Residue, then its C-alpha position, 0 to 999 in steps of 0.5 A: m429394235a428391227q425385227i425380219h419376216y421372211k417366207e419363200a415361195g416354191a414351184q406354182t402356176t397360173t393363168s387367172a386373169t385377176f390377182v391370187p395368192m402365192t402360195n408357201a413353199f413349205d406348206g402350200k398356204p398362202l405367201e404371207f405374214n401378220h405383224g401385230p400393232g405397233s409404230g414404224v414400218i416395215l419395209v416389204v420386199l417381193s423378190v421373183p428371180n426367175p418367173l417364166a411367163t408363157g403364152a401366144n399373145h404378149p404373155g406376162i406376170a404382174f405381182g402384187l402385195t394386199v395389205n389387210g386384205v387390199l391390193s396396193k397401187m404399187i404393181a410390178s409386172f412384165s410382158s413379152e416383147t415377143a408374141n410367142p416367147g416359149m421358155n425364154a419370157r422371163t424377167p427378174t422382177t421385185l416389188v417394194l414396199a412400206v408398209g405403215m403400222g398401226p393400233s391393229p395387226v397387220h397382214v401382208q400377202a402375195v399375191w400375182r396373175a398372168l397376162n394377155g391370156g397366158t400362164a404364169s409359173l415359178d420353176s424357182h424360189a420366191s421370198l416376200s420379207g418385211l424389216l419392221t423398223d421402230g419408231f420410223a414412219p412415213e410422211v403422207 
């Protein structure tokens, strides 16, 4: 049986050069979900359809996912081809990660950071989704 988790992010901005949590649109808490112990895999999708990077040195944004507090090696990012792009540095970005389940609960959180000294902004919605499929585990 499949289970679905879904959270939505709203308008927010960061200038952090290190990864910081994205926040939930509804309560301002981190954009995250928890799932109890079990078997199978959670297919996690962070969808950011309209992020904006501004700045004067090829600004960009990096998106990531932490699993139980550890940053995944899978990162999605973009930077502007133009040094000072104004409002034109928008690149739809999607990050997909398969997370194996085990005997302990799994905590997944969306994180992001600004690149090249710029400002990273969301002025529209983004989503963090997870689809849990029991009994399926990726080969390592």
